[in-house]
N, C-alpha and C positions, 0 to 999 in steps of 0.2 A: 847267211845271217838273217835274212828276212824270214826264211822258212823256220828256223829255230826260234826266232822271236815270236812269230805267229803261233807256233806249236806250244810254246811255253805260256804265253799270255792269253791266247785264244780270243774269246768274245770280249774280254776285258779291254782290248785295244780299241780306242775310239779315233779311227782315222778321219771320219767326217768332222769331228770337233776340232781335230788338229788342223785340218785343211781350212776350216772356217777361221780359226785363230790366225793362221798364216795369211789368209785373205785380208784380215783386218790390218795386218802389217804391210800389205801391198804385194804379197807373194801369191799371184794368181796361178793356180795349178790346173792342168788339163784334167779331164774326167778320169783317165787312167792313173794319173799322179795322185788324185784325191783318195783313191782306194788304198794307197800305200804312203799316205802323208807322213806317218810317223817314222818312215825309213828314208827320209830325204836328207839326212845329215844334220837336221836341226837338233839342238840340245834343249831338253826340257828338264827342269829340276823342281823340287819342292811340290807345291800344291798343283802346279800344271802337270807334272809327271803323274801324280795320283789321278788327277782329273782325266787324263788321256789314257789311263790304264797301264802306264809304263812302270809304276811302282804300287805297292800295296797300301802304303800309308806313311804318315810322318810320325816321328817319335819326338815328343817334347822332352821326355826324360828317358834315356836309354835304359837305366837300371829298372825303373818302374815297368817299362814295356817288356823287358826280358823276364821280370818276375811274374807279370801277368801271363806271359806266353808259356814259360817253363816251370812255374811254381815258385813259392816263396823260399824254398831251400837252395836255390841256385846260388853258386858262389861266383862272383865276378872279380876278375883281376885285370886291372888296367895296365897295359904295357906302354911305357913311354920311352922315347929315345933320349939320349943324353943331349943336353943343350949344347948348341954350337957356339962358336966365338961371338957371333953377332947377337944371338939371343942373350948371352951372358952380359954383353956390353949394354944392350938395351935395358935389361933388368937393373944394371948398375946405374944407368942414367936415370931411370924412374925413381930408384931409391934415393939417389942424390938430390933429385928435384924435390921429393917429398921432404927430405931433411932440410933443404934450403927454405922451403915454404914454411915449415914449422919454426925455423930460426927467425924468419922475417915476422911471423905472427907473434912470436915471443917478444921480439924487439918492439913491435908496434904496441903490444899490450903494456910494456914497460914505459914507453914514451907517453901513452895515454894516461897511465897512472901518475906520472910525473907532472903532467899538465893539469890534472884535476887537483 
């Protein structure tokens, strides 16, 4: 794993920065461990992964990023799985709550109109 990761990312890997980051969190590494700090099992995501050379960049908008990379004629098809029982139940709860809030707001407006 280490050899493949190092071969693929090469000089982009920033082991020293990762070791310094770990040191701030109280994880003091030996000299030999610092040279392979990115392969100690720690998980880095987002900006830290980019900073340490584990990822190439962050994508704010995937469609825009794909069009920049592959051209404006690219066709993108989003594949989604079918909602499960709990997801459908949650959506039903949200819609019922919104309906109830609208009902309360309507009743409150009617009550205010009567009082004025």
